[in-house]
N, C-alpha and C positions, 0 to 999 in steps of 0.2 A: 667699300664704300662705294658709293652710287658715284658721290663730285666729290675733286678737292680737297682736303681740310685744309681750310686760309685758319693761319693764326693771328693774333690780334701783335705786339708788338710785346703787348707785359705778360702775355699770355707763352708767346716763343722764351722772354724772360723768364721765368716761373719756369718754366721745362728745362731748358738748359742749365739752372740753378741746383737742381732737383735732381741732376744726368751727373751735375760733378759733385754734388754730395753721392750719390752712391756708386761713384768713381771712388770716392775717398773709403768708403767703404768697404768695394773690393780691396781694396788695397790692404786691408786691415783681416783678410780670409773671411768674411762676411758676405754674398752679394751675388749679384751676375758678374759673367765672365766679365774682366779687363777689356777687353780685345771688341766685343759688345758693343760694351757702354762707349769705347772711343770712337766708332764709327759711329753709332749716333750721334753722340755730340759732335762728332764734324759736319756728319748728311746736317743735321741743325740747324747747327754755326753755320756751312753753307747758303741755307736759303734766308736764311733770319735776317741781315745784315747785320740794322744796327744794335739789336738786341743782342748777338755772338759780343758784340764789344763788349756793351756792359755788363751780359756776366764774364767774361773775362777777366772783368773788370773785381767780381764779388771773391772775398776769399773764403772758401768752406773749407773747416775742418769738423771730426768728425772724431770727439774721444768719448773717454766716460772713466770713472775714478771705480775701475774694479781692477782688482787682482789678476795678475797675468795668472796665479797659478787654477782661480778661479773657471776662467777663460778657458787653460787650457784644460780641462775636466771636462767641463763640461763639453765641447771639443769633440775629445775623444771619445766622452759616453754616447755623442751618438754615432761619431765613425764605428763604434767596435755597438749598437747598438750593446748597450749592456744601463742600469739601472743603477741611479743614483743616489746616495742619501745626502741631505742637505741639513742644515742648520741655520735655520732661518730667522727672522726678525723683521715682523708685516707694518704697516705704516701708522697701527697702533701699537706699537713695544712691541705687540708677545711674539718670546720666542718660543719657536717651534720644531720639534726635530722629525722629517719627512725623508719617505725615502719614495722616490718618484722616476717614470717610465719618459725619457726626453724625448718630444718631441720634432720642438723647430725650435734654433735660436732666431732671434731677433735685432736691431739695432734700430731706431726713429734719431738717430746725429746724437742724440745728448746721452741715451740710456743702454742697457745691452739688457734682454729677457731674455728667457727660456719659457717657449710654451710644453706643458708637460702634463701627464696625467698621475695626479697624484695617489697614494695607496691609502694615506692619512686621512685626506678630505670623502675620498673614493668617486671623483669629480677629475676635470680639465681645472687647470689653473696655470697662471700666469704668474715665473716667481722671480725677480728683479736683480740682475746678478751682482749688485752694489749692494744688497739688503743681505747676501748670503757668508754669512759668517763664519762656515764651515763646510764643504766638499769632498767629499769620497765615490770614486766609482767602484761600485760593486762589481764582483763576479760574476752573479745575477743575470741573467739576459732580459733585457728589455722588452716586453708586449708590444706591440704593431696597435697603432693609434693615427691608420689615414685620414680616420674623420673630425682628427684636428686640428690640419695644418694650417684649410682655410680660417675658419672663424679667427674674430681679433675679441681680446679680452672685454668689449663692448658689448658685443655682442650676447654674453654668458648674463646673468643674476636674473632678479628679480624685479620688472615694470615700473618705475617710479619715477610720479608726475611731482613737482613743485611749481609755484605759482608765484611766477617774482616778481619784485617792483622794476624801475624801469633803471635805474643803477645798476642791475644784476643782469641785462642784455646780455653782456658780453659769455655768460655762458654760453647760450646757443650757438653763439661763433666762435667758442673754445673749447665745449665736450664734448664728442660727440654723441645725436641727442634722434631719437626718432619722428619727433613732431614739436612743430610752434607754433604756438596759438597767440593772438595781439591778441589784447584787451585791452575796453572801452578808454580805458584808465590812464595807460600809456606799459601797461604791468605785460608781462604774457606768462605761459602757464607753458613748460617744456616735458618732457614726456625723455625718460634713457632709461637703459638697463645700468641694472650696479653690481658686479658681480663680487664684490668685496666693499662689506658694510664699513669698514674703517674709514674706506676713500669716501663715500657716501656721506658718513656725521662728519667729517674732517670736512669734505663740503658746507655739508646746509652752517655747522661753526662756521666758519668761515666766511659763510654771507651774511652772517648773522641776522640786522633787521630787515633788509631784502628779501627774507623770506615769511612769506603769508600762513603757505601751508602746504604740505606736505602729505602724500599719503602714496603707500601706503602707512599706518596710524604708526604699523610698528617699527619704522624708520626717522619718521617724528618723536618717539618716545626713545631711542638709540639714540642718537643726539640731544634730549633733553637730559638721560642721566649719564652721557659725558660731561654735558654744560654745569649740571649742578655738584658733581665728584672731582671736578677743577674747581667751582669755587671753595667746595670745605673741605682742598686742599690747601687754601691761602688762610684758611681760613685758621684751618692746624698750624700753619705758618708764625700766622700773628700773634 
């Protein structure tokens, strides 16, 4: 850096809480070196004063509803570079059997996910561990996929544009988007990448009347088809 970095109190507090989260994650066996984290926390705390006192009052807990056997099997497959057989339920409640080459285990502090190359889909996929119904470590060696380590799930998939009312502005704040355009009437247009068609249709359906337009048209058709199927199910029940 050409000049010293000066953090505001809010920035320092955010960094300290993030480091505490990483420390909790490291204690579960995944993440950075605990010694490096302790050193970083101590140095930042010494330099920030009041922010450090506020951060110390924050209780950070990292947990997830994942069977211990699932997490153990995934870690073993990564350590031994062996392929996994998964029985997986998607966000749309579709159960499939897959063989995958594990690449990277991640946690956002609330859930665990496995970045892997899926032989069924013939491409990279991210699997939430709490959606894995059954897992088996195979004797088959996993292929290396070093190009899959850095990309994040939202960088995959097709480009989607949503035109939304002002009530749905939270989408731009809580969803990784590529671009946001403010519209004259207070609405907005967001562009994002959707690697999971079920996730996208869930989002569109949840937004309801706050969605004005969806591009490409196929994405709108998918959501409309799911909405019609849900309505038809209610008619059958009645």
